[in-house]
C-alpha positions as a Markdown table, in Angstrom:
| # | Residue | x | y | z |
|---|---|---|---|---|
| 1 | Met | 30.8 | -25.5 | 39.7 |
| 2 | Ser | 30.1 | -23.8 | 36.4 |
| 3 | His | 28.0 | -20.7 | 35.8 |
| 4 | Asp | 26.2 | -19.5 | 32.7 |
| 5 | Thr | 27.2 | -15.9 | 33.1 |
| 6 | Asp | 30.0 | -13.8 | 34.4 |
| 7 | Val | 29.2 | -10.7 | 36.4 |
| 8 | Gly | 31.5 | -7.7 | 36.1 |
| 9 | Thr | 31.3 | -4.0 | 36.1 |
| 10 | Asn | 30.9 | -1.5 | 33.4 |
| 11 | Gly | 32.7 | 1.9 | 33.1 |
| 12 | Glu | 30.3 | 3.4 | 35.6 |
| 13 | Gly | 30.8 | 0.7 | 38.2 |
| 14 | Ser | 27.4 | -0.8 | 37.6 |
| 15 | Pro | 27.1 | -4.6 | 37.3 |
| 16 | Thr | 26.7 | -6.1 | 33.9 |
| 17 | Thr | 26.0 | -9.6 | 32.9 |
| 18 | Asp | 27.5 | -11.3 | 29.8 |
| 19 | Ser | 26.2 | -14.7 | 28.7 |
| 20 | Arg | 28.9 | -17.3 | 27.9 |
| 21 | Asp | 27.0 | -18.5 | 24.9 |
| 22 | Gly | 27.0 | -15.0 | 23.4 |
| 23 | Ala | 23.3 | -14.3 | 23.9 |
| 24 | Pro | 22.6 | -10.6 | 24.6 |
| 25 | Thr | 21.5 | -9.6 | 28.1 |
| 26 | Gly | 20.1 | -6.6 | 30.0 |
| 27 | Leu | 19.5 | -3.5 | 27.9 |
| 28 | Arg | 21.0 | -5.0 | 24.8 |
| 29 | Ala | 18.6 | -7.9 | 25.0 |
| 30 | Arg | 15.7 | -5.5 | 25.3 |
| 31 | Leu | 16.9 | -3.6 | 22.3 |
| 32 | Val | 17.3 | -6.8 | 20.3 |
| 33 | Gly | 13.7 | -7.8 | 21.2 |
| 34 | Leu | 12.3 | -4.4 | 20.3 |
| 35 | Trp | 14.2 | -4.4 | 17.0 |
| 36 | Thr | 13.0 | -8.0 | 16.2 |
| 37 | Leu | 9.3 | -7.1 | 16.6 |
| 38 | Leu | 9.8 | -3.8 | 14.8 |
| 39 | His | 11.6 | -5.5 | 11.9 |
| 40 | Arg | 8.9 | -8.1 | 11.6 |
| 41 | Glu | 6.2 | -5.4 | 11.4 |
| 42 | Ile | 8.1 | -3.4 | 8.8 |
| 43 | Leu | 8.7 | -6.4 | 6.6 |
| 44 | Arg | 5.0 | -7.2 | 6.7 |
| 45 | Tyr | 4.2 | -4.3 | 4.5 |
| 46 | Val | 7.5 | -3.8 | 2.7 |
| 47 | Arg | 7.3 | -7.2 | 1.2 |
| 48 | Arg | 3.9 | -6.3 | -0.4 |
| 49 | Pro | 4.5 | -3.0 | -2.0 |
| 50 | Arg | 1.7 | -3.6 | -4.6 |
| 51 | Asn | -0.8 | -3.7 | -1.7 |
| 52 | Thr | 0.7 | -1.0 | 0.5 |
| 53 | Phe | 2.4 | 1.6 | -1.6 |
| 54 | Leu | 0.9 | 1.4 | -5.1 |
| 55 | Pro | -2.7 | 2.1 | -4.2 |
| 56 | Pro | -2.1 | 5.5 | -2.6 |
| 57 | Met | 0.2 | 6.4 | -5.5 |
| 58 | Ile | -2.5 | 5.7 | -8.1 |
| 59 | Thr | -5.2 | 7.3 | -5.9 |
| 60 | Asn | -3.3 | 10.6 | -5.6 |
| 61 | Val | -2.5 | 10.7 | -9.3 |
| 62 | Leu | -6.3 | 10.8 | -9.8 |
| 63 | Tyr | -6.7 | 13.4 | -7.1 |
| 64 | Phe | -4.1 | 15.7 | -8.7 |
| 65 | Thr | -5.4 | 15.1 | -12.2 |
| 66 | Val | -9.1 | 15.8 | -11.4 |
| 67 | Phe | -8.9 | 18.4 | -8.7 |
| 68 | Gly | -5.6 | 20.0 | -9.7 |
| 69 | Val | -5.4 | 20.0 | -13.4 |
| 70 | Val | -9.0 | 19.8 | -14.5 |
| 71 | Leu | -10.7 | 21.9 | -11.8 |
| 72 | Gly | -7.8 | 23.9 | -10.4 |
| 73 | Glu | -8.1 | 27.0 | -12.6 |
| 74 | Arg | -11.9 | 27.1 | -12.2 |
| 75 | Ile | -11.7 | 26.9 | -8.4 |
| 76 | Ser | -9.0 | 29.6 | -8.1 |
| 77 | Gly | -10.6 | 31.9 | -10.7 |
| 78 | Asn | -8.8 | 35.1 | -11.4 |
| 79 | Asp | -7.6 | 35.7 | -7.8 |
| 80 | Pro | -3.8 | 35.1 | -7.6 |
| 81 | Asn | -3.9 | 35.2 | -3.8 |
| 82 | Ala | -6.8 | 32.7 | -3.4 |
| 83 | Phe | -4.4 | 30.1 | -2.0 |
| 84 | Gly | -1.7 | 32.1 | -0.5 |
| 85 | Gly | -0.2 | 33.0 | -3.9 |
| 86 | Ala | 0.3 | 29.3 | -4.7 |
| 87 | Gly | -1.3 | 27.1 | -7.3 |
| 88 | Tyr | -4.3 | 24.9 | -6.4 |
| 89 | Ile | -2.3 | 21.7 | -6.8 |
| 90 | Leu | 0.3 | 22.9 | -4.3 |
| 91 | Phe | -2.4 | 24.0 | -2.0 |
| 92 | Ile | -4.1 | 20.6 | -1.8 |
| 93 | Leu | -0.8 | 18.7 | -1.7 |
| 94 | Pro | -0.3 | 19.0 | 2.1 |
| 95 | Gly | -3.8 | 17.8 | 2.8 |
| 96 | Leu | -3.5 | 14.8 | 0.6 |
| 97 | Val | -0.2 | 14.0 | 2.3 |
| 98 | Val | -1.9 | 14.1 | 5.7 |
| 99 | Leu | -4.8 | 11.9 | 4.4 |
| 100 | Gly | -2.3 | 9.3 | 3.1 |
| 101 | Met | -0.2 | 9.4 | 6.3 |
| 102 | Ile | -2.9 | 9.0 | 8.8 |
| 103 | Ser | -4.9 | 6.4 | 6.9 |
| 104 | Asn | -2.0 | 4.2 | 6.4 |
| 105 | Ala | -0.5 | 4.6 | 9.9 |
| 106 | Phe | -3.9 | 3.9 | 11.5 |
| 107 | Glu | -4.7 | 1.0 | 9.1 |
| 108 | Asn | -1.3 | -0.7 | 9.6 |
| 109 | Ala | -1.4 | -0.6 | 13.4 |
| 110 | Ser | -5.1 | -1.6 | 13.8 |
| 111 | Phe | -4.9 | -4.4 | 11.2 |
| 112 | Ser | -1.7 | -5.8 | 12.6 |
| 113 | Ile | -3.0 | -5.9 | 16.2 |
| 114 | Phe | -6.4 | -7.3 | 15.2 |
| 115 | His | -5.0 | -9.8 | 12.7 |
| 116 | Gly | -2.7 | -11.1 | 15.5 |
| 117 | Arg | -5.7 | -11.4 | 17.8 |
| 118 | Trp | -7.9 | -13.0 | 15.2 |
| 119 | Asn | -5.3 | -15.7 | 14.3 |
| 120 | Glu | -4.0 | -15.9 | 17.9 |
| 121 | Tyr | -0.3 | -15.4 | 17.0 |
| 122 | Ile | -0.2 | -12.2 | 19.1 |
| 123 | His | 0.2 | -14.5 | 22.1 |
| 124 | Glu | 3.7 | -15.2 | 20.9 |
| 125 | Val | 4.5 | -11.5 | 21.4 |
| 126 | Leu | 2.6 | -11.4 | 24.8 |
| 127 | Thr | 4.7 | -14.3 | 26.1 |
| 128 | Ser | 8.0 | -12.8 | 24.9 |
| 129 | Pro | 10.4 | -11.0 | 27.3 |
| 130 | Leu | 9.4 | -7.7 | 25.8 |
| 131 | Ser | 7.8 | -5.2 | 28.2 |
| 132 | His | 4.4 | -3.7 | 27.4 |
| 133 | Thr | 6.1 | -0.4 | 26.5 |
| 134 | Glu | 8.5 | -2.1 | 24.0 |
| 135 | Met | 5.6 | -4.0 | 22.4 |
| 136 | Val | 3.6 | -0.8 | 21.9 |
| 137 | Leu | 6.6 | 1.2 | 20.6 |
| 138 | Ala | 7.4 | -1.5 | 18.0 |
| 139 | Tyr | 3.8 | -1.5 | 16.6 |
| 140 | Val | 3.6 | 2.3 | 16.7 |
| 141 | Ala | 7.0 | 2.9 | 15.2 |
| 142 | Ala | 6.4 | 0.4 | 12.3 |
| 143 | Ser | 3.0 | 1.9 | 11.5 |
| 144 | Ser | 4.2 | 5.5 | 11.8 |
| 145 | Leu | 7.1 | 4.6 | 9.3 |
| 146 | Arg | 4.6 | 3.3 | 6.8 |
| 147 | Gly | 2.6 | 6.5 | 7.1 |
| 148 | Ile | 5.8 | 8.6 | 6.6 |
| 149 | Val | 6.8 | 6.5 | 3.5 |
| 150 | Val | 3.3 | 6.9 | 2.0 |
| 151 | Gly | 3.5 | 10.7 | 2.7 |
| 152 | Ala | 6.9 | 10.8 | 0.9 |
| 153 | Ile | 5.4 | 8.9 | -2.1 |
| 154 | Ile | 2.5 | 11.5 | -2.3 |
| 155 | Trp | 5.0 | 14.3 | -2.2 |
| 156 | Gly | 6.8 | 12.6 | -5.1 |
| 157 | Val | 3.6 | 12.3 | -7.0 |
| 158 | Gly | 2.8 | 16.0 | -6.3 |
| 159 | Leu | 6.3 | 17.0 | -7.7 |
| 160 | Val | 5.2 | 15.6 | -11.0 |
| 161 | Phe | 2.4 | 18.1 | -11.2 |
| 162 | Thr | 3.9 | 21.2 | -9.5 |
| 163 | Pro | 7.2 | 22.4 | -8.2 |
| 164 | Val | 7.4 | 22.4 | -4.4 |
| 165 | Thr | 9.6 | 24.8 | -2.3 |
| 166 | Val | 10.0 | 24.0 | 1.4 |
| 167 | Ala | 9.6 | 27.3 | 3.3 |
| 168 | Asn | 9.7 | 25.9 | 6.9 |
| 169 | Pro | 11.6 | 22.6 | 7.0 |
| 170 | Phe | 11.4 | 22.2 | 10.8 |
| 171 | Tyr | 7.6 | 22.5 | 10.9 |
| 172 | Leu | 7.2 | 20.2 | 7.9 |
| 173 | Ala | 9.4 | 17.5 | 9.4 |
| 174 | Ala | 7.9 | 17.9 | 12.8 |
| 175 | Phe | 4.3 | 17.6 | 11.7 |
| 176 | Met | 5.1 | 14.7 | 9.3 |
| 177 | Leu | 6.6 | 12.8 | 12.3 |
| 178 | Val | 4.0 | 13.6 | 14.9 |
| 179 | Ile | 0.8 | 13.1 | 12.8 |
| 180 | Pro | 1.4 | 9.5 | 11.7 |
| 181 | Thr | 2.8 | 8.6 | 15.1 |
| 182 | Leu | -0.4 | 9.8 | 16.7 |
| 183 | Phe | -2.6 | 7.9 | 14.4 |
| 184 | Ala | -0.5 | 4.8 | 14.7 |
| 185 | Ala | -1.1 | 5.0 | 18.4 |
| 186 | Phe | -4.9 | 5.4 | 17.8 |
| 187 | Gly | -4.6 | 2.4 | 15.5 |
| 188 | Val | -3.4 | 0.3 | 18.4 |
| 189 | Ile | -6.5 | 1.2 | 20.3 |
| 190 | Gly | -8.6 | 0.4 | 17.2 |
| 191 | Gly | -7.0 | -3.0 | 16.8 |
| 192 | Leu | -7.6 | -3.8 | 20.5 |
| 193 | Trp | -11.2 | -2.6 | 20.4 |
| 194 | Ala | -12.3 | -4.2 | 17.1 |
| 195 | Arg | -14.5 | -7.3 | 17.2 |
| 196 | Asp | -14.3 | -8.1 | 13.5 |
| 197 | Phe | -12.8 | -6.7 | 10.4 |
| 198 | Asp | -15.8 | -4.5 | 9.7 |
| 199 | Tyr | -14.9 | -2.4 | 12.7 |
| 200 | Leu | -11.6 | -1.5 | 11.1 |
| 201 | Thr | -13.3 | -0.4 | 7.9 |
| 202 | Val | -15.8 | 1.7 | 9.7 |
| 203 | Met | -13.2 | 3.6 | 11.7 |
| 204 | Asn | -11.0 | 4.3 | 8.7 |
| 205 | Gln | -13.6 | 5.0 | 6.0 |
| 206 | Phe | -16.4 | 6.6 | 8.0 |
| 207 | Ile | -14.6 | 8.5 | 10.7 |
| 208 | Ile | -11.0 | 9.4 | 9.8 |
| 209 | Arg | -11.4 | 10.1 | 6.1 |
| 210 | Pro | -14.5 | 12.3 | 6.3 |
| 211 | Leu | -12.8 | 14.4 | 9.1 |
| 212 | Val | -9.8 | 14.9 | 6.8 |
| 213 | Phe | -12.0 | 15.9 | 3.8 |
| 214 | Phe | -13.7 | 18.5 | 6.0 |
| 215 | Gly | -10.4 | 19.6 | 7.4 |
| 216 | Ala | -9.7 | 22.3 | 4.8 |
| 217 | Val | -7.9 | 20.0 | 2.4 |
| 218 | Phe | -9.6 | 21.2 | -0.8 |
| 219 | Tyr | -10.6 | 24.7 | 0.3 |
| 220 | Pro | -9.0 | 27.5 | 2.4 |
| 221 | Leu | -10.6 | 28.5 | 5.8 |
| 222 | Ser | -11.0 | 32.0 | 4.4 |
| 223 | Ala | -13.7 | 30.6 | 2.1 |
| 224 | Leu | -15.9 | 29.9 | 5.1 |
| 225 | Ser | -17.7 | 32.4 | 7.3 |
| 226 | Gly | -19.8 | 32.5 | 10.3 |
| 227 | Ile | -21.0 | 29.3 | 11.9 |
| 228 | Trp | -19.3 | 27.1 | 9.3 |
| 229 | Arg | -15.9 | 28.4 | 10.0 |
| 230 | Gln | -16.4 | 27.9 | 13.8 |
| 231 | Val | -17.6 | 24.3 | 13.2 |
| 232 | Thr | -14.6 | 23.6 | 11.0 |
| 233 | Leu | -12.2 | 24.8 | 13.6 |
| 234 | Leu | -13.5 | 22.1 | 15.9 |
| 235 | Asn | -12.2 | 19.5 | 13.5 |
| 236 | Pro | -8.7 | 18.4 | 14.7 |
| 237 | Met | -7.7 | 17.6 | 11.1 |
| 238 | Val | -7.7 | 21.3 | 10.3 |
| 239 | Tyr | -4.7 | 21.9 | 12.5 |
| 240 | Met | -2.8 | 18.9 | 11.1 |
| 241 | Val | -3.4 | 19.9 | 7.5 |
| 242 | Asn | -2.5 | 23.5 | 8.3 |
| 243 | Gly | 0.7 | 22.4 | 10.1 |
| 244 | Val | 2.0 | 20.5 | 7.0 |
| 245 | Arg | 0.8 | 23.3 | 4.7 |
| 246 | Tyr | 2.7 | 25.8 | 6.8 |
| 247 | Gly | 5.9 | 24.0 | 5.8 |
| 248 | Val | 5.4 | 24.9 | 2.1 |
| 249 | Ile | 2.8 | 27.7 | 1.9 |
| 250 | Pro | 2.9 | 29.7 | 5.2 |
| 251 | Glu | 0.9 | 32.5 | 3.5 |
| 252 | Ala | -2.1 | 30.1 | 3.1 |
| 253 | Val | -2.3 | 29.1 | 6.8 |
| 254 | Ala | -4.9 | 30.6 | 9.0 |
| 255 | Val | -4.0 | 28.7 | 12.2 |
| 256 | Pro | -0.7 | 29.3 | 14.0 |
| 257 | Pro | 1.4 | 26.1 | 13.9 |
| 258 | Asn | 3.2 | 26.4 | 17.3 |
| 259 | Arg | 0.2 | 25.6 | 19.4 |
| 260 | Ser | -1.0 | 22.9 | 17.0 |
| 261 | Leu | 2.4 | 21.2 | 17.2 |
| 262 | Leu | 2.5 | 21.4 | 21.0 |
| 263 | Val | -1.0 | 20.0 | 21.4 |
| 264 | Leu | -0.5 | 17.2 | 18.9 |
| 265 | Thr | 2.8 | 16.2 | 20.5 |
| 266 | Gly | 1.2 | 16.1 | 24.0 |
| 267 | Leu | -1.7 | 14.1 | 22.6 |
| 268 | Thr | 0.6 | 11.6 | 21.0 |
| 269 | Val | 2.4 | 11.0 | 24.2 |
| 270 | Ala | -0.9 | 10.6 | 26.0 |
| 271 | Val | -2.3 | 8.1 | 23.5 |
| 272 | Val | 0.9 | 6.0 | 23.5 |
| 273 | Ala | 0.7 | 5.9 | 27.3 |
| 274 | Leu | -2.9 | 4.8 | 27.0 |
| 275 | Asp | -1.8 | 2.1 | 24.6 |
| 276 | Val | 0.7 | 0.8 | 27.1 |
| 277 | Glu | -1.9 | 0.7 | 29.9 |
| 278 | Leu | -4.4 | -1.1 | 27.7 |
| 279 | Val | -1.9 | -3.7 | 26.8 |
| 280 | Arg | -0.8 | -4.1 | 30.4 |
| 281 | Arg | -4.4 | -4.7 | 31.4 |
| 282 | Gly | -4.9 | -7.2 | 28.6 |
| 283 | Tyr | -7.7 | -5.2 | 27.0 |
| 284 | Gly | -8.9 | -7.1 | 24.0 |
| 285 | Leu | -6.1 | -9.5 | 24.3 |
| 286 | Val | -7.4 | -11.9 | 27.0 |
| 287 | Asp | -10.9 | -13.3 | 27.5 |
C-alpha cells in the first residue's frame, strides 16, 4: 500500500508531514498561501505606477509649490519660532505624508475587496485553504505597504524643497508603520460595506481627507484658541500628524507622542481583529 505522505518528527519531537510530490504542508503551506495572496495584491498596484505612484507625486509638488514656496513666508511672517523654528515647508511635510499614506492605504484595501466582490473573483480567495486571519493580513499588509511607499515618495518630493533632519527616528518609523496599517484595516471594512463604487469615493474624499486637512496639517495648534482648539483635539488625525511631525520637528508638537502611539497601536489591533470577524461571518461576501 502506498501513501502520499511520510510522517516523522521535527527537532522538538512534534509530528511533521512532508508530501512526496514536494508540495508544502503545515505551517509552510500556510505561509506560501499568505505570500501568494500578498504578492498578488502588491503586483496589482506595482504594475501600474502611473496610476498609483505618479498622481501623489504630482499632487504634492503642487502642494509644496503653492503652500510652501508661494505662501510660506507670508504665513510664517517675521516670527522664526512660528513652526517650531522650522520652515513652513518642513512643517507641512509630515501632514502631507500622513494624508498620502492613509488615502492610499485605505483606497487600496477598500477597492481591492470591493472589486473582488463586484467581479466575484474574491470567491477564489474564500474557497482557498487560507484562514480568515491570513486573508485579512494579506490585504492589510499589501495596502499598508502601498501607503508606506507613497509616504516615502512624498518625503522624497519634500527633500527637493527643503532639507530634512530626522530628530526621533523611532517615533517616525513607528507612526509611519502604524498609521497606514490602521487605515488599510479600515479599508477592508469599507470594501466589505460598500454597495457600489460611489461608496468608496464618499468615504475617502468626504470623510478621510477633510479630517486630515482639519488635523493641523497646514497650521499649528498654537494658532487656535478656545473652543476651536478643543474641537480640533477631538480629531484623531491631529495625533497622527503630530506623531509623524515629532519625528522631524519635536519643538512644533503640542501633543505628546507616547500616548498617541499607544492608542493608535491598540486601535490597529482592534480593527484588524474586527476585519477577521467580519470575514469569518461573511459580511458583505455572501448573500
